[in-house]
N, C-alpha and C positions, 0 to 999 in steps of 0.2 A: 610246287606247293608252297603256299605262303603261310606263315604263322598268324596268330590272332592279331588283329589291328588294335594296338593299345592307344593310339592317338585319337583325337577328336576330329571328325570330318566336318567340313563346312555345312553339309546338309543336316548334321545332327544338332546344330546349334539352334536353340529356341530364339528366334528373332525378337519375340516380345520381351524375353528376359534381357536380351542384349540391349534393347532400346529403353528398358524400364527406367534406368537411372537418368539418362539424358532427358527422357520425356518428362519424368517427374520434375526435373530441374526447370524445364521449359514451362510447365504448368505453374510452378511456384513463382517464377520470375516474370512471366509474360504479362504485359499490360492488358487489363480487361476493362470492360465498361458494363456496369449494371444498368441495363436498359429499362427493366420493369420489375416492380415488386408487387406481388399479389398477396392478398389476405383472403383465404377461403374459410368459410364456416361462420361468417358473421351473421348475427341475427338482430339483437337489440342494440349492439354496440355501434356508435357513430364512427365513421371512417376518419373524420377530421381529428379525433382524439389520437388514433393510432399513427397518423402521419408524422407526428412529432417523435414517436418512439422508434420509427424505422428510417428516419431521414438520413442517418449516418451511413446506412448501407450503400446509398448512391455515391458516397465519397470513396469507396474502396477502389484500389488501383491494381491489385493483383488477386489471384485466387485465394492465397492465404489470408489476405486482408478481407476479402469477401466473407470467408468462413468465420473469421474472428468477429467482424462487425455484425454478421447475422446472428452469431451466438449472443453477443451483447444485446442486440435488439430483442431476441427471444427472452432474455432475462428481464428486460424492461417490461415486456408484455405480461409476463407472469407476475411481476411485482405489482401490477395494477390490481390484482386480486379479482379479476372478472373472468379469467379463463382457467379451465380445469387442466387443459393440455395444449401445448404449442409445439408443433413440429416444423422443421425447416427443410425445404427441398431446393437445391441449386442445380440449374440446368442451363444448357446453351440456348440462346435466343432463337426463336423460330418466327417465320413469316417474311414478308417482303422487305420490311424495314430492319431485319436482323443484321447486325454487324458480324464480321468474322470472329471478333473477340468479344461479342456481346453475351451477357449472362442474364437470366431471369431468376429471381429469388421468390419463392412461394412460402408463405407462413400458413400452415394448416392449423386452425385453432378450433377448440371445443369450448363453448361458453359454459359458465356455471348456470345452474338453474336460476330462474327468476326469483325464486324464494326458497330458502333453506330453513330448517327448524330443528329444534331438539327439545326434548321434554324428559328430564330426569327429576331433579329436585327443583329446577328452574325452567320455566317456559321461555324459550328463546326463538326469535324470528329474525332472519337476515334477508335483506334485499340487496345483493352485492353490486348491482349495476342499474340502479333504480331509474335513472334518466338517460342511460346509454353512454355516459362519459365518466365511468369509474366512481360515481357517487355510491355511497353505502349508507343504508338505513338499517339500524339495529334496534330491536326492542327486546327487553328482558322483563319478566314478571315472576315473582314468587309470592305465594300465599301461605300463611301459617295461621295457627289459632291465636297467636299473640301479636303477630306483626305481618305487614304486607309491604313489599318493596317492588319498585319498578324503575326502569330506566329507558329513555329514548335518546338515540344518538344519530346525528347526521354528519357524514364525512364527505368533504368535497375537495379533491386535489385540483391544482392548476394544470391545465393541459400542457404537456411538454415539460413540466417540472413537478414530478410527483411528490418530492420532498417539501414543496410549498403547498400547504393545505389548510383548510378551515374545518373546525369541528364545533358543532352545536350540541348541547346536552340539556336534557330535562330529567330530573330524577327525584325519587323519594327512597331513602334508605334508612334502616333502623339497625343500630349496633348496640350490643350489650358488652359492658366492660366490667367484669366481676372484680378486678383488682381495685376499682374505684367505686364499686356498688352503684354504678351509673348506667342509665339507658339514654341513648341519644337518637333522635329522629331528625333527619335532615331532609328538607324539601327545597330544591334549588334549581337554578338554571346557570349555564356557563357558555362562554364562547371563547375559543382559542385559535390562535394563528401560529403555525409552525413553519419555519423556513431555515435553510442552511446559510451560514456565513463562514467562509473559508472552511476550516475543518470542524467547525462547531455546529450544533443544532440548537436553534433558538426557539423559544415558545413564549408568546405573550398571551395572557389569559385574564378575562374578567369573570368573576363568579359572584352571584347573589344567592344567599342561602338563609332560609328560616330554620333556626335550630331550636329544638324542644328537648330540654334536659329533664330527666326525672330519676328518682331513686329506684335502684334495682331491687333493693331489699328493705324491709322495715328497720333493719339494724344499721342502716346507712348513717354515717357520722353527721354531725351538725354542719360541718364544712361543706359536705356534699349537698345537704338540704338547702344551704344558702345559694349554691350554684344552680339549683333547679329552677326551671322556668323557661321563658322564651327569649331568644335574642335573634337579631338580624345582622348578618355580616355581608358587606359588599366590599370586595377586594380586587386589587390589580396585582398580578404576579408576573414574574419573569424567570425563566429557567434557561440555563446554558449547559450543554452537555458535550463533552469530548470523550468518545468511547472507541478505543483501539483494541479492545479485548477480542479474542477469537470466540468467546462464549460468555454470555451474561450469567449463566448458572454456575459453571465450574471452569473458569478460564485457566489456560495454561500459559498465556503470555498476553502482553498488552497492558493498558492502563485505562482508568476512568477518572474523569474530573466532572463533577456536577455541582453547580452553584444555583441556589434558588432564593429569590427574594419575594416577599409578599407585603403589600401595603394595604391596610384596611382602614376605613373610616372617611376617606376623602371623596368617595362616591356614594355615600349614604350609609345607613345602618347604625347600630349602636355599639359596634366593636371597633376600637381604634388601636392599631398597633403596627409596628414594623417588625417583620420576622425574617431572619437570615439563617440559612443553613447550607452546609456543603458536605460533599462526600468525595474522598480520594481513595483510589485503589491501584496498586502496582503488582504485577505478576511476572515471575521470572522462572523459566524452566532450568532445572539443575541436572545433575548426573542421575542416571538410573531412572529416568522418567519421573523424577520428583519435581514438584512445583513449590516455590516459596512465594507467599502472598502477604502483602502488608496493606492495611486499610486504616483510614482515619475519618471519623465523622465529627461534626461540630455544629452548634447552633446557638442563636441568641434571639430572644423575644423581648422587644422594647415596647412597653405601653406608651401610648400617646394620650396626654391629658391626665386627669386625676383618677380615672376609673381603672381598677385593677384588671389584669388579663383574665380571660375566661378559661376555665379548665379544659375546654375543648380545643383551645389553641396552643396549649403548652406542650413541651417535649416530654417523652417518657423513655425510660431506659431499663434494660434488664431482660433476661430471657434467653431462650436457645438461639435466637437470631441476632442478638447483640452481645451483651455481657453474659456469657454462658456461666452456669453455676448459680445464677439468681433466678427467682421466679419471674414470670412474665410481667414486665413493667412494674416491678415491685421493689424499687429502690428510690431514694430521695425523699422529698417532703411528703408527709402523710399525716393523717388525723384519724385517730381511733382505728387504725388498720386500713383506712382507705387512702390510696395513693393519689396525690393531687397534681403530680407533674411538676416540672421546673421550667424556669425561664432561661436557663443556660445549661449547656451540657457539652461534653466531649467524650469520645470513645475511640479506642485504638485496638487493633488486632494484628497479631503476627501468626501466620499459619504455615504449616508444612504438610503438603499432600504427597503421599507416596503410593505406589501400587500395593495391592494386597501381598502379604508374605507368600512366597513360592508361586505367585502369579497364577492362581486357579482361574480357569475359564479365559485364559489369555486369547485375545483376538475375537472374543465374543461377549457373552453376558458379564464375564468377570471384569471387563474394562469399564463397566459402569460404576464399579466400587473403587473407593480410595480410602486408605488409612489417613487419619487426620490428627495432627498434633497442634495445639493452639495455646496462645497466651493472649488474654483479653484484659483491658483496663479501661476505666472511665469514671466520670463523675457527673452528677446532676444536682442542681441547686437553684435557689432563687437569689437574685442580686439586689443590693441597695444601689440604685443608679446615681445616688449622690456621692458615692465614695470614690469614683474614678476607676480607670482601667487597671491600675496596678492592684487595687484591692479586689477587683473582679478576678484577675488571674490568680491571685493568692487563694481566694476562696475555692476556685475550680481545682487548684492543686492540693487542697486539703482533703483528707479523708477519702483517698482514692480507693475505689473498689477494684479488685482484680481477681482473675481466676486463671487456672491452667488445667490441661487435661488432654485426653486422647479419645479417639473414637473412629467410627466408620461413616463414610459419606456415600450416598447412592444418588446418582444423577438420573432424573426422570426425563430423558431427552433434553429439549430446550424449554421445558415447561416449568420445572421446579426441581428441588433437591431435598433429600431427607438426610438427617444427621442423627446418629445415636452415639452420644459421648459420655465418658466418665469424667465428671467435673469436680474440681477442688476449688471452692470459692475462698478468697482471702480478702482482707480489708473490709470485712462486714461491719456495717454501722448499725446502731440501734434503730430498730424499726424495719430493717431490710428483711425480706424473705428470701431464703436460699434454697437451692436444690442441690444438696450435697450428694454426689454419687451419679447415678445414671440419669441422663436427661435426653428427651427426644425432641427434635425440632423439624419443622417442615415449612418451606417458603420459597420465595424467589429472590429475596434480598437478605444477605447475611453480612455481618461485620467481618 
């Protein structure tokens, strides 16, 4: 009589488990050939457009490389904005011409509808693939008792290089600016070309706009009444952007550099100026999931010729998205309570974002909230361009407005963010409007 067998017999060994590790290694390292790439589900989309996006899949040399390049191709297809869903299937090649190490890759796509629309307060229509090569036609229309606005935009990317694209716009838009007792109606057209250069994104733009300025109230100052009337601006502009942030709404790391120049008057119109402005932001993750953020804005508007600058072209500062603790765009040059904007400005901010105390809702809804400690400073003024750079810097350094405080920030996905802060304004100058205490702000661009 024999006791229980405690050893493992050869027949008890799972051969598939025994071979799993060597087999996995063979699959990962074995040379393969991608023989065919199929795209199933195409309707309106032209195949020649997609051939650029999937070309790298044929260069894969092993299974892992095939999976990686197929995933990258899937991301490129989704980036075109013409597919609702893209799935990838990798299988061995079949048929008479199939190689022993041949693979077929199939992209199963679902196209967006030919037309999508929405109607809440604005009627919007989109044709996401109007000619079958990722072109996009967008129309928006809003109607009110006092104003009507519309916009028509056509977007065309270069096949094989989506970052290089052309956009054409035609629009009419009306804005009301109570801090200046001003109403502005713009009717214009524009054309812009965007393209990457090294790590930067470059944009060249021409814009022609007919501007109609009027008083928003009967109590508007004489300076605003002088600005009222019609003007025509034709300008060329250039923008360069380097953005390494992980999020544009509430970043935790990375930086932003944005430089913009605009030259008006040389292509027609009655507005003549050179306008320069920049934006810098740096974000650093600290201990305990805290983030330190520093930002700096600045700009200069130089009139060309004897004609003064237009109120619609000047810079404005103050409010919950820039110098907190001051009312919206309510600092700097003003006349009888109407703010006229300035020809030079700078603004800086230092922020500390931390998780909520005791981390309520951690891992869920609570992660959308952050506590916020801030210090803001800046100045806005007009310059006498006959005085020289040193006098300009001295004037910008005088009478600095600044504020500090704390509050709560809510991130609304990658769309916008909300802030509720308690602000203490300092360095207040005569004529400035302040918001001492609780201030609410919403937007996508914050100092």
